[in-house]
C-alpha positions, 0 to 999 in steps of 0.5 A, a space after each residue: 345247825 342254825 343259831 340266833 344271836 339273841 332270843 329276840 333275833 328272827 334270823 337263823 344263821 348257819 353254824 358249822 361247829 359249835 365246839 370251836 366257838 369261844 364263849 363270850 357271855 359275861 358272868 351273872 350273879 342270878 338266873 334272872 339277869 342271865 335270862 334278861 341278857 339272852 333277850 336283849 336285842 343287842 346281845 351277840 351270842 349263840 342260841 342254836 337249834 338242829 331244826 329248820 323252818 320252811 324258810 331256813 334263814 328265819 327263826 322257827 315259829 308258827 308262821 315258819 314251821 319246822 321243815 327239816 332236821 339235822 339232829 336234836 338236843 336233850 337237857 337234863 336238869 340234874 347236877 352231875 359229877 363230870 367224872 362219871 358223866 361219860 360212864 353213865 351215858 355209856 351204861 344207859 344209852 340205847 340204840 346209839 351214843 349222843 354225838 356231843 355232851 356239853 354243859 348248860 349255863 346252869 351247870 347241868 348236862 346236855 346231849 346233842 344228837 346229829 343226823 348223818 343226813 338232813 331229814 325232811 319232816 312235816 310239822 304235823 309229824 314232828 311231835 310223834 317222830 320225836 316221841 318215837 325217836 326218844 323211845 328208840 334211843 332211851 334218852 329218858 333213862 340216861 340221866 335224871 331230870 329229863 326236860 321234855 320241853 327240849 323236844 319242842 321244835 321252837 326250842 333254841 339252846 344257849 351255846 353252853 361250855 365244855 363241848 366234848 364229842 363222844 359219838 358219831 352222827 346217827 345212822 339214817 336207818 335209825 331215825 327213819 325207822 322212828 319217822 315211819 313208826 310215827 307216820 303209821 301211828 299218827 299220819 298227817 291229816 290234810 283235811 282233804 276228802 279221802 281218796 280210795 287208795 286203789 284209785 291213787 295206785 292206778 293213777 300213780 302207775 299211769 303217770 309213773 309206770 313200773 316205778 313202784 314195785 309191789 302193792 301200793 297200800 297204806 304202810 307200803 314203802 318205796 322209792 320217790 317215784 315222782 322225782 327226776 331223775 328217778 332213783 330206785 331207792 326206798 325213800 317214802 311210805 304211803 299213808 291214807 292221805 299222802 306220802 311221807 318222805 324220809 329222803 331229802 331228794 324232794 325237800 318235803 317231809 309230806 306230800 298230800 295226794 293233791 301235792 303229788 297228783 294235782 288238784 284236778 285228780 283230787 277234785 274228782 273225789 270232792 263232794 258237790 258242796 266243796 266243788 261249789 265252794 271252790 268256785 267262790 273263794 280264793 286265797 293268796 297266802 294272806 287274804 281270802 277273796 271272792 268275786 262280786 260282779 267281776 271285782 275281787 273283794 277281800 273277805 275277812 276270815 270271820 266273815 268267811 266263817 259266817 258265810 260258810 256257816 250260812 251255806 251249810 258248813 258245820 262249825 263243830 267237828 264230827 265225832 272222831 274228826 279233828 276238824 269241823 267242816 268250816 275248818 276243812 272248807 277253809 283248808 280246801 280254799 287255802 290249798 286248792 284255790 291258792 293264787 299269787 295275784 289278782 288282776 284282769 286278764 281280758 283275753 282269757 275265759 279261765 278264772 285262774 290264769 297261769 302266766 309267768 309261773 304265777 296264778 292270777 285270779 282273773 277279774 275281767 268282766 269284758 262282755 263283747 257284743 254277741 253276733 246275731 244269726 244274720 249279717 245282712 248289711 240291711 240290718 246295720 245301715 247306720 254303722 256300715 254307712 258311716 264306715 263306707 263313706 268316712 275315709 279317703 282311702 283304706 276302708 278295707 284295711 279298717 274292716 280287716 282290723 276291726 274283724 281281727 280285733 273283734 275276733 280276738 276278744 270274742 274268742 279269747 285269742 291273744 292276737 295283736 293289732 296296730 294302733 288305729 289313728 283317725 285324722 280329720 275334721 271335727 264332727 265327722 264321726 271319729 269318736 263315734 266310730 272309735 268309742 261307740 261302735 268299735 269299742 262297744 263291739 269289743 266290750 267297752 273302752 278306757 280312756 288312755 290319754 294320760 297314760 299314753 302321754 306319760 302323765 301317770 303310770 297307774 293303769 288299773 282301769 285300763 287293763 280290764 278293757 280290750 279297747 283303749 282310746 286316746 283323744 287329742 286333748 293331751 297334746 305333745 308340748 315338745 319333741 321329748 313329749 312326743 317321743 315319750 308318747 311314741 315309746 308308750 304307744 309302741 310298747 303297748 302295741 309291740 308287747 303281748 303283755 303290760 305291767 298292771 299298776 294299781 296304787 298301793 300295790 306291786 306291779 304285776 305283769 299280765 297278758 294283754 293284746 288289746 287295741 289302741 285308737 286315736 281320734 285326731 283333728 287337723 290342727 297343729 296341736 292335735 296332730 302333735 299327739 300322733 307318734 313319730 312315723 319312723 321305721 321302727 314305729 310305722 308297721 305298728 300304726 294304721 292312720 286313716 284320713 277322714 274325708 272333709 265331706 264325710 257325713 256330719 248329720 247324726 240323730 240325737 244322742 238317745 236315738 243314736 245310742 239305741 240305733 247303734 245298740 240295735 245294729 251292733 249284733 248284726 254288724 258283728 255277724 257281718 264283720 265275722 263273715 266278711 272275707 278279708 281281701 288278699 291285698 290287705 292281709 298282713 303276714 306279720 304278727 298283726 295280720 293286717 297291713 299297716 296303712 298310713 295316709 301320706 297326707 297324715 304322715 306329712 302333716 304329722 311331720 310338719 307339725 313336729 318340732 323336727 320340721 324346723 330342720 326341714 325348713 333349714 334344709 329348704 333354705 339351704 337347698 334354695 341357696 345352694 342351687 346358685 352354687 352348683 356348677 352345672 358343668 360338674 357331673 359330681 353335682 348330679 345323681 344318676 337320675 340327673 337330679 341336682 344334689 349337694 354332698 358334704 358333712 353336717 359341719 359343712 352344711 352348718 358352715 354353708 347355712 351361716 355363709 348364706 346368712 352373712 355369717 349369722 346363725 339360721 334358726 337352730 343351726 348352731 346346735 349341731 346335735 339337734 340338726 343331726 337328729 332332725 336330718 336322721 328323721 328327715 332321711 327316714 321320712 323322705 324314704 317313705 314319702 316321695 313328696 319330701 325332699 330326699 336326704 340320704 347319708 353314708 358312712 365315710 372315714 369314721 363320719 357321715 357324708 350327707 346328700 341333699 336333693 336340690 331340685 326345685 320340685 321338692 320345694 315346700 309349696 310345690 304341687 304334690 300328690 298325696 298317696 298312702 304309705 303301705 307297710 
């Protein structure tokens, strides 16, 4: 059983044995006061029911209709002498005895019938079923004053008194018989298009061969053939519009053909009118939606009705039909076009995307450039000319990255790609390339500067674009800010999904494998937005150095925009047909090698807050060279380079000794020095121009080795190379 604590309670609590509960209600001098007490929100009593809703823990209501039964109760509004009650029940019952008899608050008789097994039941079948069951048991004739309202599914009964068990729970055969009779006389109406039963039978046999014995016709009984593991035991009956279940193995009392066979099978029998309808409207359990220029617009029910009437759906039921075409249309939308979320899914051309067990109404309207028939370079001279002369190195890497990025959005492939960073002087075409050419090729861009900097979590306007750009106006004011930006960019690039976060709405996880591009100038403030280039991040970045003498002469804006628009389709075909050289092919998830111009790596490090640790090491190295005993072979590595080895504490002591016992910069903060040394160690592995620093575990701590050679001094002549991952 389930019970409410009072008649205002919305929670349905479990109740095992009502006969063991001690009555706790006060005495009342009138029925009115008793009813008032029952409705008080602070009343803690028992008002029980043997029916459960779709949500068993909630009160049965219109929003939570009956879904299953464990029995039922009957009230008789007639005073009786308890000495003859049991004899009268014995004499007048039909089919089976009640499980319990008990006294109501008014002093009248109530009988309670329990079921041996829970019975799943469709809300539409509850009334016809109770009518058939009451007839089989003869409950109307046991006592005078039979109260028909007690058969309603929303009825809750006050606990009463004098609980006496007089019978056993009803055999399943009895109440299943009543259910089958009800289903035959009053089968559930789904409002869906009728499907020929022979077509259903054929589909059932194809999907679940040899599980249904005999004819598959309306009224036929058989096992729950669709439930795994399969049990060859009778548990359902065929109706015109679906399957009635009297076994609880599926958990549902009725399955329409759509529930059983899927919407695709049912759609084959839908009319053209309804087919068109299902291309226009969707329902998430609360609101109806339609798409308007790629935006999901909420449609109030009244407006939906008017639009359906405008489109030729009748608001009046046809003769002999319980529902109008408008009602059937709304029902079809509610059942067939059920969605869980509304969000853009850029890399899918499906209107409804199945993802993480959710159905997402796809609002993406990204429109990439369609390639021309010809990819003749002569047809796109401005674009190719810009790309081919713009960078110090890595042009083929860029082309391979553009090719993969464009193919992903054009062919709706969830192919990931690195973050692309352009670093160089102003007015050399960095933004032109990222914002007007690459992004335009991919269907437009969104400015992700604030999101990447951690200044906002809302990304509704970003999720619908395949290209995100970050400018250098949002600088990293501190190491913490840079680390935050690094983590955001790393998360975007590494994960094939994002949290779609709109204001005043719950976050939704959606697939997203777009591209992130940064355009960065050479000043220190701009360089601070470059993510840290540690080992965990380096493979997720391509960083290209723009030539100092790159072309800075471009046509006026209007002319430039028109020229780009004209040339982009030809460039699209060119890049699709372009063969990627083997040397730039990647074999990991990004498909293109990660390439970082070494000058960018050095500049990014030099402008990070950790470069100050490098300056401490520089100070130490110059001073420590005077300490080295050139006769001690332990002061030199296998290459013959002069080195120092010790702990960070010894390093700190040495710094202070070199400075007459005073702190040097941040040398007093050992944790800051430790973090900086770790970064310097990692950076020096990838950059041969940075002073080598290394560490090994030793005795529960670490021993650090610093190369003291003069050729690594800051300012020494160094050759800039590229880092290829």
